[in-house]
C-alpha positions in Angstrom: 16.2 -34.7 -5.4 17.6 -31.5 -3.8 21.4 -31.3 -2.7 20.2 -29.3 0.6 16.9 -29.0 1.8 16.0 -27.1 5.3 12.5 -27.6 6.3 10.7 -25.5 8.9 14.1 -25.1 11.1 13.8 -23.1 14.4 17.0 -23.1 17.0 16.8 -21.7 20.3 19.7 -20.7 22.6 17.9 -20.8 26.1 15.3 -18.4 25.9 16.8 -16.7 22.8 15.2 -17.5 19.3 18.1 -17.4 17.1 16.5 -18.9 14.0 13.0 -19.2 13.2 11.1 -21.3 10.8 13.9 -21.2 8.1 13.5 -22.9 4.8 16.0 -23.6 2.1 16.2 -25.7 -1.0 19.7 -26.1 -2.9 20.2 -27.7 -6.1 23.8 -29.3 -7.2 25.7 -26.3 -9.3 23.9 -23.6 -7.9 25.8 -20.7 -6.0 23.6 -19.2 -3.0 24.1 -16.3 -0.7 22.7 -15.9 2.9 22.4 -12.3 3.6 21.2 -10.2 6.6 22.1 -7.7 9.6 24.6 -8.7 12.4 22.5 -11.2 14.8 20.2 -12.1 11.8 21.2 -15.9 12.3 23.2 -16.4 9.3 26.2 -18.2 11.0 23.9 -20.2 13.7 22.3 -21.7 10.2 25.7 -22.7 8.9 26.7 -24.2 12.4 23.2 -26.0 12.5 23.8 -27.5 9.3 27.3 -28.5 9.7 26.9 -30.5 13.1 28.0 -28.1 15.7 24.2 -27.5 16.9 21.2 -29.6 16.7 18.1 -27.7 15.6 15.6 -27.6 18.2 12.9 -28.0 15.6 12.7 -28.9 11.8 14.9 -31.1 9.2 18.2 -30.9 7.5 18.3 -33.0 4.4 21.5 -33.6 2.3 21.2 -35.8 -0.5 17.8 -36.8 1.1 19.2 -38.1 4.1 18.7 -36.6 7.4 21.9 -34.9 9.1 20.4 -32.9 11.9 22.1 -34.1 14.9 25.0 -35.6 13.3 28.6 -34.8 14.7 30.5 -32.3 12.7 33.0 -35.3 11.3 30.2 -37.3 10.2 28.7 -34.0 8.3 32.2 -33.4 6.5 32.5 -37.2 5.9 29.3 -37.0 3.8 30.5 -34.4 1.8 29.8 -30.8 3.2 33.1 -28.7 3.3 33.3 -25.5 5.6 35.3 -22.3 6.0 35.0 -20.1 8.7 35.4 -16.3 9.2 38.8 -16.7 11.3 41.6 -18.8 8.9 42.8 -21.4 10.8 46.3 -22.8 9.4 49.6 -23.7 10.9 51.5 -20.8 9.9 54.6 -22.5 10.6 53.9 -25.1 8.1 54.0 -24.5 4.0 51.1 -24.5 2.1 51.5 -27.7 0.5 51.6 -29.4 4.1 48.5 -27.5 5.1 46.9 -28.9 2.1 47.8 -32.5 2.7 47.0 -32.0 6.9 43.5 -30.8 5.6 42.6 -34.4 4.2 43.3 -36.2 7.5 39.7 -37.3 8.1 39.9 -39.3 4.5 43.0 -41.2 5.3 41.4 -44.4 5.6 44.6 -46.1 7.6 45.4 -46.5 11.2 48.3 -46.4 13.6 49.5 -49.8 12.5 49.4 -48.9 8.8 51.7 -45.8 9.8 54.1 -47.4 12.0 54.5 -50.6 9.5 54.4 -48.7 6.3 51.8 -51.1 4.8 50.6 -51.0 1.3 47.3 -49.1 2.2 49.5 -46.4 4.0 51.5 -45.9 0.8 48.5 -46.0 -1.4 46.7 -43.4 0.3 49.8 -41.1 1.2 50.1 -41.2 -2.5 46.6 -40.1 -2.9 46.9 -37.3 -0.5 50.1 -36.0 -2.2 48.4 -36.1 -5.2 45.1 -34.3 -4.2 47.6 -31.5 -2.8 49.3 -30.7 -6.0 45.8 -30.8 -7.5 45.1 -27.9 -5.4 48.1 -26.2 -5.6 47.0 -26.0 -9.3 43.6 -24.6 -8.3 45.4 -22.0 -6.1 47.6 -21.0 -8.8 50.6 -21.6 -6.3 52.0 -24.9 -8.0 55.3 -23.1 -8.6 55.5 -22.3 -4.9 54.5 -25.2 -3.1 56.6 -24.4 0.0 55.6 -20.8 0.3 53.9 -20.3 3.9 50.7 -19.1 4.7 51.4 -15.4 5.7 53.3 -15.1 2.3 51.5 -12.7 0.1 51.8 -14.5 -3.2 51.2 -12.5 -6.6 48.6 -14.9 -8.4 47.8 -14.9 -11.9 43.9 -14.4 -12.6 42.3 -16.7 -14.5 41.8 -16.5 -18.8 39.5 -14.1 -19.8 39.3 -12.2 -16.3 42.8 -10.5 -16.2 42.9 -7.3 -14.1 45.0 -4.4 -15.1 48.6 -3.8 -13.8 48.7 -3.0 -10.2 45.2 -4.5 -9.6 45.0 -5.8 -6.0 43.6 -9.2 -7.0 47.1 -9.9 -8.2 48.3 -10.2 -4.8 46.8 -12.7 -2.4 47.8 -13.9 0.9 48.7 -17.5 0.4 47.2 -18.4 3.5 43.6 -17.3 2.3 43.9 -18.8 -0.8 45.2 -22.1 1.2 42.1 -22.1 3.5 39.8 -22.0 0.8 41.2 -24.6 -1.3 41.6 -26.9 1.5 38.0 -27.6 1.6 37.4 -27.7 -1.9 39.1 -31.4 -2.9 37.0 -33.8 -5.0 35.1 -35.3 -2.1 33.3 -31.9 -1.3 29.5 -31.9 -2.6 28.7 -28.7 -0.9 31.0 -25.6 0.3 29.7 -23.4 2.7 31.9 -20.3 3.4 31.9 -18.1 6.5 34.1 -15.3 5.2 37.3 -15.7 3.6 35.9 -16.2 -0.1 32.7 -14.3 0.2 30.9 -17.5 -1.4 27.9 -17.8 0.6 28.8 -15.4 3.0 27.8 -15.4 6.4 
């Protein structure tokens, strides 16, 4: 079974045909790029998969389940993560807090739990903070959790892929790394990127 399968997908905006008879099959563990000129419909395809639009025709299957027409929050809850061309963060909050906020849809407790500080609240909040710490490790920012998104950090490259002195890859805006990492928790089984990291870039 494919992780993501799109069959004969077509979408119109009024009289404008943005996507026509699009087909794609993506297996788990694959890295795929969607390329084309401006106006080719790349971002529209991503928006259709993520529930921002409902396709005029065709099917979108995620792990064998039809997701065409589901609302974005429902698609996210199924395990599809998305980044956008414009980085959307709270620049007045530290990176650590942004990573905690990014897990809001997975909290699993309500207003009553938050007000009464129930065991459920404590357990879920503990998990949120644990995940944020794991993402900081992924970012390479574990030693600077209180940095702000607009801060330019010098981040060590992965072992075996270290650039030379002064290489631009050593300096990276915390916000860009935070934006990507906030979608890459253990819950995400499919990651769609529309720009900041260039993975499957639109």
